[in-house]
Structure formats: C-alpha cells, structure tokens
C-alpha positions as CSV (number, residue, x, y, z in Angstrom):
1,M,156.4,116.8,144.3
2,S,158.7,116.4,147.2
3,H,162.0,114.6,146.9
4,Y,161.8,113.8,150.7
5,P,158.2,112.9,151.5
6,N,159.1,111.6,155.0
7,S,161.0,114.8,156.0
8,P,159.4,118.0,157.3
9,L,158.2,120.3,154.4
10,G,159.8,117.8,152.0
11,L,163.3,119.2,152.6
12,S,166.4,117.2,152.7
13,P,167.2,115.8,156.1
14,H,170.8,117.0,155.5
15,L,169.5,120.5,155.0
16,W,167.6,120.4,158.3
17,D,170.9,119.4,160.0
18,V,172.5,122.8,159.0
19,L,169.5,125.1,158.6
20,A,169.5,128.0,161.1
21,C,167.7,131.3,161.4
22,P,169.6,134.3,159.8
23,C,169.0,136.3,163.0
24,E,172.0,137.4,165.0
25,K,171.7,134.3,167.3
26,H,171.5,131.8,164.4
27,A,169.0,129.8,166.4
28,A,167.6,126.4,165.5
29,V,164.5,126.3,163.3
30,E,161.5,123.9,163.1
31,A,158.9,123.2,160.5
32,D,155.3,124.5,160.6
33,E,154.0,122.0,158.0
34,E,150.4,123.4,158.0
35,A,151.7,126.9,157.0
36,S,154.6,125.6,154.9
37,E,157.0,127.7,156.9
38,I,160.2,127.4,158.8
39,V,160.0,129.0,162.3
40,C,162.9,130.3,164.4
41,S,163.0,128.8,167.9
42,D,164.4,132.0,169.3
43,C,163.0,135.1,167.6
44,S,159.8,133.4,166.2
45,R,160.4,134.7,162.7
46,R,158.7,132.7,160.0
47,F,160.2,131.9,156.6
48,P,158.3,130.6,153.7
49,V,159.1,127.5,151.7
50,R,158.4,128.2,148.0
51,D,158.5,125.4,145.4
52,G,160.5,123.3,147.9
53,I,163.1,126.1,148.5
54,P,163.4,127.7,151.9
55,V,163.5,131.5,151.6
56,M,165.7,132.4,154.6
57,L,165.8,136.2,154.0
58,M,165.1,138.5,156.9
59,D,163.1,140.9,154.6
60,Q,160.9,138.0,153.6
61,A,160.3,136.8,157.2
62,G,157.1,137.3,159.1
63,G,156.1,137.0,162.7
64,D,159.2,138.7,164.1
65,L,159.2,139.9,167.7
66,N,158.7,143.6,168.3
67,E,160.0,145.5,171.3
68,S,157.0,144.6,173.5
69,G,157.7,140.9,173.0
70,S,154.6,140.2,171.0
71,T,154.6,139.0,167.4
72,S,153.7,141.0,164.4
73,A,152.4,139.8,161.1
C-alpha cells in the first residue's frame, strides 16, 4: 500500500522534487503510472518502481535512445 496515494506512483512528493535521471544530463523525470515506471524527459530511459522503491540504475533502465534516435526495449 502506498504511503502517498495522491502522489505519482505513490512516491513521496519530496522525492519527486529531487529525483533526476542518472544519465549524464541528470534530466527531469516524470511518472508513467500505467507502466509503474519513471521516465527521463531527455533520454527516454524508463526506470521501474518495485515495491514502492524507484530503481534508478542505468543497467536496469529500458527504452534508452540508440544512435538512430529511436527507442529500444
């Protein structure tokens, strides 16, 4: 059960204030509530939220941009 039912993905609003993508640009992120993922606004990498904990590890990310500019799964 979420501790923050009115906040995206049930995460603390204070966490959203500081959460950023671990990519070299440290871009802002947003919630994809349907997929229970956090998405980078710059590189489009997708990070899972497991048991209410964001897994912000590059090797766990999906959907990163390849050299042609399209996303990969």
